[in-house]
N, C-alpha and C positions, 0 to 999 in steps of 0.2 A: 140262115141266122146265128149271129153270134151270139155265144150267149156270157156276158157280162154278170159280175159282179163286183159288185161296191167294196174296192179293198179292205175300208175300217170297222164296214161290218161283217165282211168275212173273216175275221180276227179277232172281233168281240168276243169275251165270255170265255177264248181259248188264249189269247196273251197281251189283248186292250182290255180294257175295266169298260163300263157304260161307265155315258159321260151323265145321264141322270143312275143313283143308283137311291131310290126309294121303294117302297112295297106300301100298297094298298088297296084295301077291299075293291070288293066289283063296282058298289055303288056313288063311291069317291075317288076312281083311276081315273078317270072322262075330266073330271076335271081342274087333278093337281097336271093333268098331261095340256089342260091350256093353259094352267098356270106356266110351267112351262116352256112353250114355246113366246109365252108372253113376255116372259124375262130377256129369251136370248133376242127374240127381235127390238127390245127395248135395247138391251146393251149394245145388239149390234147398230139401231139407229141411231145413236148416241157417241159412240167412237168407231166406228166406222164413215157413218154416212153424212161426216160435221167437223167442220170443224170444230178445236184438235184432235187431227186426227190419233189414237190412238193405236191403232194396229194389234184389237185384238184377234185373237184367233179363235179360241177358243171356250165355251162357259161349260164346268161340270156343277152338278147344281146335286146337294146329300139332304136330304129330309130326315127329321128326329120330329118326335111328336111335337115337339114343342115350338122350334124355331126350318128352318132354313138357310142351309148354308150355300153359296153360291162361289164358287173361287174363277177369276176371270186368266186366261192364258194371252200374256202380252206380251211387247217389244218394244213400249215404253208404258213405264211401268211408274213415269216420274209423272204424269199426264193423267191418267188415273187417277191418283193417289192425291196431284193435288198439292199446295200448298200445306204443311199442317196437317193431310190428310181432311181437306175440307172436300172436295171431288167425293172420296169414298161414303163421307156422313151423306153427303146428298146424295150420291147415287142409293146406298141404305134407308134412304127414309121415302127419295122414290118408287124403290123398289116392294117399300110395308103399305105403300099407298098403293100399288098396282094389283098387288095380290090378296091385300088385308092378313096379311099374315107377318112376325118376326124373322127376320132376315139378317145376318151376317155374312159381313162383303170381305173373302180375301185376296189379294193377288198377287201372281206368279207369273216372274220375270222367264223371255224364251230368250234365250243367249246366243241365237243362233238362228235369225229369221229370215233366213238361205233356204236351210234346211226347214221349213212348215213352209208346206202347202199351201193353203188359205195364207197366209201372205205374200206367197209370194207370183200366185195371182191375184191377188191382189195388186197387186206392184202395176205390172202384164195391163192390169182395168187400167191403174190411174194414166200408164203414156198409151196408152189406147186412144183413153178418151183426148188426152193432148192432139191428137193425130200422128203420134209418134208410127214410124216405118213398124207396121206385125211381126217381117219377120226379125227387124233387129232389134226389136222387146225378147222377143221368147228367148231368141239366141243370150243374147245381152244374160235374160236369167238362166238360164242354164250354163253362162259360162261362169253365175256366182253363185250355182249350187254344189259347180261340181270342186271350185276353187272353197266351199264354207269344209266341204268335208263328206260329200253324199257320192254312193256309188250311180249315183244311176238318176235319170232325170227324166221325166216325158211329159213333152204337151202336148196339149190341140188347142184349137181356136178358130171355130166355125163361125157363119153367119159369114155378112155380106161385107166381107176381108175388104180394105181400101175405099170401100165405100162402092164395091162394083154393084151391078145390077144383080149377079146370077150369085146367091147364098154358096161356101167352097166351106173345107176343110183345108189346113191346114197343122203340118206337126213338128217337129220340130226332136231328138230323142240322142242325149248321149249315155252312151257308162249301159246298163243294164236293169232288166226290171222284172223278175220274177215274182209273177201278180199269184202263180201257182202254191207259193211254200209260205205255207202260215208262218214258221219262223225268221220270213222276212217281215224287218221293219220299213212297209211300204206307206206313206204317209198320203193322204187323197181331199180333194180342194177342189168343187166345182162352185166359178165364181163366172158371174154377169158384168159384162161392162156396158155402160149404156150410152150409146152414140147417139151423134145428131142422126144416121141413116140407118137406126135400129141397134137392136140386140147379141154385143159378139158371145156366145159361148164360151169359157176357158176352162180346160180341164187339167190338171197340175197333177204327177205322180211323182216321187220322192223316194229314191231306195236309201236309204239310209246304214242296212248292214243287221246282221241277226241281230235277234233280242234277242242283250246281255253278252254282243261277243264287247262293246265296250267296257262293260262290272270288269269282265275276265282279261282285254288286258291292261287296267289301272293293275288289282288284282296281277296280276304279274312281272308290272312295273314296280309293285313296291313291295315285294319278295327282292325284284333282282336289287332292288336299293338296297338289303335288308342282308341282300349275300354280301353288300359290297362293305357294308359299311366296316365293319372289322379291320380290313385292310384298309381302310382309312382311318381309324382308330389307331391304327399300331405307327401308319405314319406320319400320326400327329404328333402321338408319343416319342417314336425320333427325330424329328424336328424341335421337340421343346426339352427332350431332355438335354441338361447340361453337362458338357464335351468333360471331361475327368482331365483334361492332358494340364493344365491352370498347376497343380498340386506339384509334378514330378518334372516340369519347369524351373519352378519354385527352389526346388533338393535340388537339383543340375548348380544352381547361382550358389545358389547357400552351401554347395560345394566347393567350388572354385576356388574361393580364399583360402581354407587349408592346409591344397596344394600348393599356393603360391608362399605358405610363410614356411613347410616344408622345406621348399629349395632356398627359400634365402638362409 
């Protein structure tokens, strides 16, 4: 039997933060845990299971003594915020009624949806509901993620694929996915596609590179720009400096008439 570890849980506390950040005594721990689950289920039902589909990937919850801070990571922040923030205010009121606590809602934008495992899985699930060929959907999503900058993608679909009588499993993979390397930034999600012939399970792994590699690249690029700045400044100074040939030409032109007078 193979021992599989959930990639996000494997890195939580070492490279990744907790999605729920709070402390509670033993008496109230269970109540707060149930409240977190209610918040996540309500957000998922409202924004991912009915129109308008706002593509909410992750919900982070942080608690203080007086309030609960809910942060939504979404690829379509405009749909979550609404016109003049009307949708956010309505969501805040609904969550306050749900858990009977003071709630503040923040919205964070996901700049590259193709690099988010949950959004990639949801995209494949939507295609399967529309009876698109599962191999085609898996391959297209792999290509989109690789074009967006991923270093490795792995997608597994299992169930009654194509409406077959016998359930089976299909795998599509591109690049490399180092699951045992804790420094590797591997995003994982498991999504269920509810079709007419049953539920199809979709698992997505996306390897984005090592943690901090993008920051190091940005710092290197910034250092290179600062190194090249003096040269650019010198070139600009050379091009902007006025030429001093005009006075010499004026002196020559003023000397010519004197020589002509002497000859005459």
